A tleap script that builds the chain and sets N, CA, C and O, in Angstrom:
source leaprc.protein.ff14SB
mol = sequence {
  NMET VAL ALA PRO GLY GLY GLU SER TRP SER
  PHE GLY LYS TRP ILE ALA GLU PRO PRO GLY
  ARG VAL TRP VAL ALA PRO ALA LEU LEU VAL
  LEU GLY VAL GLY PHE VAL ALA GLN ASN ARG
  VAL PRO VAL ARG ILE ARG TRP MET VAL PHE
  GLY VAL THR TRP PRO LEU TRP PRO ALA LEU
  LEU VAL MET PRO VAL VAL GLY VAL LEU ILE
  GLY VAL PRO ALA ARG ARG ARG SER ALA ARG
  ARG CARG
}
set mol.1.N position { 90.245 74.461 113.138 }
set mol.1.CA position { 90.191 75.085 112.278 }
set mol.1.C position { 91.276 74.252 111.003 }
set mol.1.O position { 92.459 74.002 111.232 }
set mol.2.N position { 90.633 73.945 109.791 }
set mol.2.CA position { 91.376 73.417 108.927 }
set mol.2.C position { 91.786 74.350 107.696 }
set mol.2.O position { 90.872 74.967 107.148 }
set mol.3.N position { 93.117 74.503 107.210 }
set mol.3.CA position { 93.663 75.455 106.425 }
set mol.3.C position { 93.276 75.199 105.188 }
set mol.3.O position { 92.592 74.176 105.164 }
set mol.4.N position { 93.439 75.757 103.997 }
set mol.4.CA position { 93.002 75.630 102.320 }
set mol.4.C position { 93.612 74.129 102.132 }
set mol.4.O position { 92.815 73.253 101.796 }
set mol.5.N position { 94.960 73.788 102.325 }
set mol.5.CA position { 95.524 72.947 102.040 }
set mol.5.C position { 94.762 71.665 102.753 }
set mol.5.O position { 95.416 70.646 102.531 }
set mol.6.N position { 93.557 71.397 103.556 }
set mol.6.CA position { 93.066 70.448 104.173 }
set mol.6.C position { 93.524 69.734 105.688 }
set mol.6.O position { 92.990 68.950 106.472 }
set mol.7.N position { 94.885 70.510 105.617 }
set mol.7.CA position { 95.675 69.836 107.090 }
set mol.7.C position { 95.142 70.593 108.043 }
set mol.7.O position { 94.532 71.568 107.603 }
set mol.8.N position { 95.161 70.486 109.118 }
set mol.8.CA position { 94.951 71.204 110.378 }
set mol.8.C position { 95.980 72.391 110.712 }
set mol.8.O position { 97.197 72.247 110.597 }
set mol.9.N position { 95.417 73.481 111.101 }
set mol.9.CA position { 96.228 74.496 111.442 }
set mol.9.C position { 96.078 75.010 112.941 }
set mol.9.O position { 94.976 75.221 113.448 }
set mol.10.N position { 97.351 75.202 113.636 }
set mol.10.CA position { 96.938 75.474 114.940 }
set mol.10.C position { 98.075 76.799 115.073 }
set mol.10.O position { 98.876 76.951 114.151 }
set mol.11.N position { 98.103 77.852 116.403 }
set mol.11.CA position { 98.598 78.464 116.562 }
set mol.11.C position { 99.855 78.245 116.980 }
set mol.11.O position { 100.757 79.017 116.658 }
set mol.12.N position { 100.038 77.319 117.640 }
set mol.12.CA position { 101.311 76.887 118.259 }
set mol.12.C position { 102.215 76.168 117.324 }
set mol.12.O position { 103.391 75.988 117.641 }
set mol.13.N position { 101.684 75.694 116.057 }
set mol.13.CA position { 102.261 75.124 114.981 }
set mol.13.C position { 102.788 76.162 114.182 }
set mol.13.O position { 103.746 75.853 113.473 }
set mol.14.N position { 102.281 77.590 114.129 }
set mol.14.CA position { 102.598 78.937 113.297 }
set mol.14.C position { 103.821 79.538 114.180 }
set mol.14.O position { 104.552 80.319 113.570 }
set mol.15.N position { 104.140 79.270 115.558 }
set mol.15.CA position { 104.742 79.891 116.536 }
set mol.15.C position { 105.885 79.271 116.247 }
set mol.15.O position { 106.912 79.891 115.969 }
set mol.16.N position { 105.776 77.539 116.301 }
set mol.16.CA position { 106.907 76.739 116.323 }
set mol.16.C position { 107.598 76.629 115.074 }
set mol.16.O position { 108.743 76.177 115.046 }
set mol.17.N position { 106.949 77.036 113.945 }
set mol.17.CA position { 107.320 76.617 112.758 }
set mol.17.C position { 107.151 78.168 111.462 }
set mol.17.O position { 106.714 78.030 110.320 }
set mol.18.N position { 107.622 79.498 112.062 }
set mol.18.CA position { 107.385 80.268 111.134 }
set mol.18.C position { 107.918 80.599 109.648 }
set mol.18.O position { 109.117 80.415 109.439 }
set mol.19.N position { 107.385 80.910 108.966 }
set mol.19.CA position { 107.673 81.180 107.239 }
set mol.19.C position { 109.048 82.122 107.433 }
set mol.19.O position { 109.062 83.083 108.203 }
set mol.20.N position { 109.875 81.827 106.857 }
set mol.20.CA position { 110.992 82.829 106.502 }
set mol.20.C position { 110.495 84.017 106.121 }
set mol.20.O position { 111.417 84.813 105.943 }
set mol.21.N position { 109.367 84.513 105.906 }
set mol.21.CA position { 109.303 85.935 105.473 }
set mol.21.C position { 108.977 86.549 106.903 }
set mol.21.O position { 108.974 87.778 106.958 }
set mol.22.N position { 108.785 86.054 107.717 }
set mol.22.CA position { 108.423 86.469 109.761 }
set mol.22.C position { 109.586 86.628 109.895 }
set mol.22.O position { 109.711 87.537 110.716 }
set mol.23.N position { 110.871 86.166 109.467 }
set mol.23.CA position { 111.835 87.057 110.264 }
set mol.23.C position { 112.418 88.018 109.326 }
set mol.23.O position { 113.444 88.318 109.938 }
set mol.24.N position { 112.437 88.642 108.331 }
set mol.24.CA position { 113.224 89.501 107.845 }
set mol.24.C position { 112.402 90.934 108.280 }
set mol.24.O position { 112.771 91.998 107.783 }
set mol.25.N position { 111.431 90.895 109.098 }
set mol.25.CA position { 111.189 92.221 109.228 }
set mol.25.C position { 112.310 92.743 110.474 }
set mol.25.O position { 113.007 93.756 110.527 }
set mol.26.N position { 112.172 91.715 111.330 }
set mol.26.CA position { 113.110 91.890 113.046 }
set mol.26.C position { 114.545 91.983 112.603 }
set mol.26.O position { 115.391 92.754 113.055 }
set mol.27.N position { 114.694 91.105 111.676 }
set mol.27.CA position { 116.273 91.287 111.233 }
set mol.27.C position { 117.050 92.344 110.658 }
set mol.27.O position { 118.241 92.653 110.701 }
set mol.28.N position { 115.624 92.992 109.891 }
set mol.28.CA position { 115.997 94.331 109.100 }
set mol.28.C position { 115.752 95.339 110.351 }
set mol.28.O position { 115.992 96.498 110.012 }
set mol.29.N position { 115.418 95.239 111.446 }
set mol.29.CA position { 115.376 96.497 112.482 }
set mol.29.C position { 116.427 96.258 113.263 }
set mol.29.O position { 116.890 97.097 114.034 }
set mol.30.N position { 116.816 95.239 113.132 }
set mol.30.CA position { 118.424 94.648 114.462 }
set mol.30.C position { 119.675 95.709 113.084 }
set mol.30.O position { 120.341 96.709 113.353 }
set mol.31.N position { 119.593 95.093 111.919 }
set mol.31.CA position { 120.166 96.044 111.183 }
set mol.31.C position { 120.613 97.235 111.130 }
set mol.31.O position { 121.729 97.729 110.962 }
set mol.32.N position { 118.904 97.885 111.408 }
set mol.32.CA position { 118.994 99.075 110.999 }
set mol.32.C position { 119.163 100.126 112.575 }
set mol.32.O position { 119.053 101.351 112.621 }
set mol.33.N position { 119.482 99.086 113.870 }
set mol.33.CA position { 119.644 99.852 115.330 }
set mol.33.C position { 121.247 99.927 115.209 }
set mol.33.O position { 121.958 100.920 115.362 }
set mol.34.N position { 121.653 98.507 114.869 }
set mol.34.CA position { 123.033 98.953 114.679 }
set mol.34.C position { 123.677 99.267 113.660 }
set mol.34.O position { 124.860 98.952 113.528 }
set mol.35.N position { 122.822 100.127 112.524 }
set mol.35.CA position { 123.892 100.924 111.804 }
set mol.35.C position { 123.291 102.500 112.456 }
set mol.35.O position { 124.017 103.492 112.388 }
set mol.36.N position { 121.968 102.566 113.046 }
set mol.36.CA position { 122.094 103.800 113.855 }
set mol.36.C position { 123.423 104.007 115.177 }
set mol.36.O position { 124.246 104.907 115.348 }
set mol.37.N position { 123.211 103.038 115.753 }
set mol.37.CA position { 124.201 103.234 116.951 }
set mol.37.C position { 125.574 103.117 116.177 }
set mol.37.O position { 126.370 103.663 116.941 }
set mol.38.N position { 126.246 102.706 115.101 }
set mol.38.CA position { 127.502 103.176 114.781 }
set mol.38.C position { 127.699 104.086 114.259 }
set mol.38.O position { 128.894 104.356 114.139 }
set mol.39.N position { 126.575 105.180 113.592 }
set mol.39.CA position { 126.801 106.155 113.189 }
set mol.39.C position { 126.141 107.326 113.559 }
set mol.39.O position { 125.356 107.997 112.889 }
set mol.40.N position { 126.643 107.545 114.983 }
set mol.40.CA position { 125.840 108.642 115.658 }
set mol.40.C position { 127.380 110.269 115.436 }
set mol.40.O position { 126.918 111.378 115.704 }
set mol.41.N position { 127.929 110.266 115.283 }
set mol.41.CA position { 129.112 111.194 115.212 }
set mol.41.C position { 128.582 112.350 114.285 }
set mol.41.O position { 128.445 112.181 113.074 }
set mol.42.N position { 128.283 113.574 114.945 }
set mol.42.CA position { 127.832 114.252 113.788 }
set mol.42.C position { 129.142 114.673 112.905 }
set mol.42.O position { 130.364 114.716 113.050 }
set mol.43.N position { 128.060 114.989 111.800 }
set mol.43.CA position { 129.228 115.557 110.127 }
set mol.43.C position { 128.581 116.866 109.920 }
set mol.43.O position { 127.436 117.295 110.064 }
set mol.44.N position { 129.656 117.327 109.551 }
set mol.44.CA position { 129.647 118.535 108.800 }
set mol.44.C position { 129.453 118.458 107.410 }
set mol.44.O position { 130.412 118.143 106.705 }
set mol.45.N position { 128.123 118.748 106.803 }
set mol.45.CA position { 127.929 118.605 105.426 }
set mol.45.C position { 127.653 119.820 104.886 }
set mol.45.O position { 126.553 120.330 105.103 }
set mol.46.N position { 128.776 120.577 103.966 }
set mol.46.CA position { 128.384 121.457 102.811 }
set mol.46.C position { 128.544 121.304 101.097 }
set mol.46.O position { 129.416 120.857 100.353 }
set mol.47.N position { 126.925 122.061 100.874 }
set mol.47.CA position { 126.909 122.283 99.199 }
set mol.47.C position { 126.773 123.321 98.793 }
set mol.47.O position { 125.696 123.864 99.042 }
set mol.48.N position { 127.527 123.873 98.200 }
set mol.48.CA position { 127.540 125.224 97.783 }
set mol.48.C position { 128.003 126.104 98.675 }
set mol.48.O position { 129.199 126.108 98.970 }
set mol.49.N position { 127.292 126.798 99.118 }
set mol.49.CA position { 126.781 127.810 100.337 }
set mol.49.C position { 126.120 127.693 101.314 }
set mol.49.O position { 126.010 128.522 102.217 }
set mol.50.N position { 125.325 126.064 101.192 }
set mol.50.CA position { 125.003 125.800 102.497 }
set mol.50.C position { 125.701 124.925 103.174 }
set mol.50.O position { 126.531 124.143 102.711 }
set mol.51.N position { 125.306 125.073 104.503 }
set mol.51.CA position { 126.016 123.830 105.596 }
set mol.51.C position { 125.311 123.392 106.381 }
set mol.51.O position { 124.418 124.201 106.635 }
set mol.52.N position { 125.198 122.110 107.163 }
set mol.52.CA position { 124.311 121.524 107.976 }
set mol.52.C position { 125.466 120.593 109.092 }
set mol.52.O position { 126.414 119.863 108.805 }
set mol.53.N position { 125.056 120.884 110.046 }
set mol.53.CA position { 125.795 119.796 110.698 }
set mol.53.C position { 124.649 118.749 111.455 }
set mol.53.O position { 123.866 119.098 112.338 }
set mol.54.N position { 124.763 117.484 110.911 }
set mol.54.CA position { 124.181 116.470 111.607 }
set mol.54.C position { 124.699 115.114 111.486 }
set mol.54.O position { 125.514 114.791 110.621 }
set mol.55.N position { 124.164 114.233 112.458 }
set mol.55.CA position { 124.623 113.026 112.992 }
set mol.55.C position { 124.586 112.425 111.523 }
set mol.55.O position { 123.746 112.746 110.681 }
set mol.56.N position { 125.699 111.432 111.315 }
set mol.56.CA position { 125.741 110.630 110.036 }
set mol.56.C position { 124.793 109.963 109.871 }
set mol.56.O position { 124.477 110.018 108.683 }
set mol.57.N position { 123.988 109.192 110.571 }
set mol.57.CA position { 122.878 108.269 110.242 }
set mol.57.C position { 122.076 109.126 109.371 }
set mol.57.O position { 122.339 109.054 108.171 }
set mol.58.N position { 121.094 109.967 109.762 }
set mol.58.CA position { 119.991 110.495 108.760 }
set mol.58.C position { 121.123 110.836 107.362 }
set mol.58.O position { 121.466 110.170 106.385 }
set mol.59.N position { 121.398 111.962 107.774 }
set mol.59.CA position { 122.940 112.282 106.469 }
set mol.59.C position { 122.774 110.918 104.819 }
set mol.59.O position { 122.516 110.989 103.618 }
set mol.60.N position { 123.144 109.787 105.902 }
set mol.60.CA position { 123.196 108.885 105.244 }
set mol.60.C position { 122.079 108.077 104.795 }
set mol.60.O position { 122.172 107.228 103.910 }
set mol.61.N position { 121.153 108.327 105.349 }
set mol.61.CA position { 119.673 107.642 105.077 }
set mol.61.C position { 118.776 108.387 103.990 }
set mol.61.O position { 118.050 107.767 103.213 }
set mol.62.N position { 118.924 110.132 104.012 }
set mol.62.CA position { 118.472 111.237 103.198 }
set mol.62.C position { 119.145 110.985 101.378 }
set mol.62.O position { 118.570 111.026 100.291 }
set mol.63.N position { 120.304 110.777 101.693 }
set mol.63.CA position { 121.198 110.707 100.139 }
set mol.63.C position { 120.448 109.809 99.219 }
set mol.63.O position { 120.268 110.362 98.134 }
set mol.64.N position { 119.869 108.408 99.301 }
set mol.64.CA position { 119.256 107.936 98.613 }
set mol.64.C position { 118.154 108.595 98.532 }
set mol.64.O position { 118.300 109.279 97.519 }
set mol.65.N position { 117.073 108.829 99.001 }
set mol.65.CA position { 116.182 109.620 98.778 }
set mol.65.C position { 116.343 110.669 98.305 }
set mol.65.O position { 115.241 111.217 98.299 }
set mol.66.N position { 117.094 111.321 97.878 }
set mol.66.CA position { 117.200 112.613 97.209 }
set mol.66.C position { 117.809 111.642 95.867 }
set mol.66.O position { 117.709 112.391 94.895 }
set mol.67.N position { 118.182 110.788 95.568 }
set mol.67.CA position { 118.707 109.895 94.354 }
set mol.67.C position { 117.506 109.776 94.107 }
set mol.67.O position { 117.313 110.535 93.157 }
set mol.68.N position { 116.223 109.113 94.471 }
set mol.68.CA position { 115.251 108.320 93.665 }
set mol.68.C position { 114.317 109.848 93.480 }
set mol.68.O position { 113.507 109.847 92.553 }
set mol.69.N position { 114.401 110.893 94.181 }
set mol.69.CA position { 113.490 111.841 93.623 }
set mol.69.C position { 114.049 112.457 92.409 }
set mol.69.O position { 113.241 112.656 91.502 }
set mol.70.N position { 115.257 112.792 92.218 }
set mol.70.CA position { 116.081 112.945 91.034 }
set mol.70.C position { 115.949 112.012 90.106 }
set mol.70.O position { 115.741 112.457 88.978 }
set mol.71.N position { 116.015 110.555 90.243 }
set mol.71.CA position { 116.311 109.847 89.397 }
set mol.71.C position { 115.146 109.513 88.630 }
set mol.71.O position { 115.216 109.559 87.402 }
set mol.72.N position { 113.882 109.121 89.318 }
set mol.72.CA position { 112.429 108.662 88.933 }
set mol.72.C position { 111.494 109.721 87.708 }
set mol.72.O position { 110.707 109.274 86.874 }
set mol.73.N position { 111.816 111.034 87.881 }
set mol.73.CA position { 111.395 112.293 87.021 }
set mol.73.C position { 112.042 111.660 85.434 }
set mol.73.O position { 111.474 111.491 84.355 }
set mol.74.N position { 113.665 111.387 85.934 }
set mol.74.CA position { 114.511 111.303 84.796 }
set mol.74.C position { 113.719 110.033 83.835 }
set mol.74.O position { 113.196 110.111 82.723 }
set mol.75.N position { 113.869 108.934 84.716 }
set mol.75.CA position { 113.345 107.554 84.121 }
set mol.75.C position { 112.162 107.725 83.292 }
set mol.75.O position { 111.983 107.076 82.261 }
set mol.76.N position { 111.179 108.791 83.840 }
set mol.76.CA position { 110.024 108.626 83.036 }
set mol.76.C position { 109.858 108.899 81.946 }
set mol.76.O position { 109.254 108.381 81.006 }
set mol.77.N position { 110.660 110.112 82.149 }
set mol.77.CA position { 111.046 111.206 80.814 }
set mol.77.C position { 112.126 110.261 79.858 }
set mol.77.O position { 112.346 110.638 78.707 }
set mol.78.N position { 112.569 109.430 80.212 }
set mol.78.CA position { 113.483 108.664 79.018 }
set mol.78.C position { 112.514 107.528 78.475 }
set mol.78.O position { 112.621 107.292 77.272 }
set mol.79.N position { 111.414 106.658 79.328 }
set mol.79.CA position { 110.753 105.561 78.685 }
set mol.79.C position { 109.804 106.333 77.977 }
set mol.79.O position { 109.116 105.616 77.250 }
set mol.80.N position { 109.507 107.574 77.922 }
set mol.80.CA position { 108.448 108.411 77.228 }
set mol.80.C position { 109.043 108.434 75.714 }
set mol.80.O position { 108.479 107.946 74.735 }
set mol.81.N position { 110.286 109.096 75.723 }
set mol.81.CA position { 110.722 109.390 74.377 }
set mol.81.C position { 110.870 107.611 73.489 }
set mol.81.O position { 110.425 107.501 72.347 }
set mol.82.N position { 111.384 106.655 74.048 }
set mol.82.CA position { 111.551 105.155 73.291 }
set mol.82.C position { 109.565 104.961 72.931 }
set mol.82.O position { 109.137 103.960 72.356 }
savepdb mol mol.pdb
quit
């Protein structure tokens, strides 16, 4: 098979010399597993009158999502004013 650049393409060469972006997903997976493994301790989260006990890792992952959900509408509103 011939690659778009005119050089021959082989599966063995692709396995032997993977591009850098191929390593991003496995690296993030290893970091994520390490993050979860180190943050399994249950914590009590209280907000006003509500309280919940969760392991620390889902609480830490939920907080950025909540921040984005709050921040995106505010940013859109700010962009319309300009």
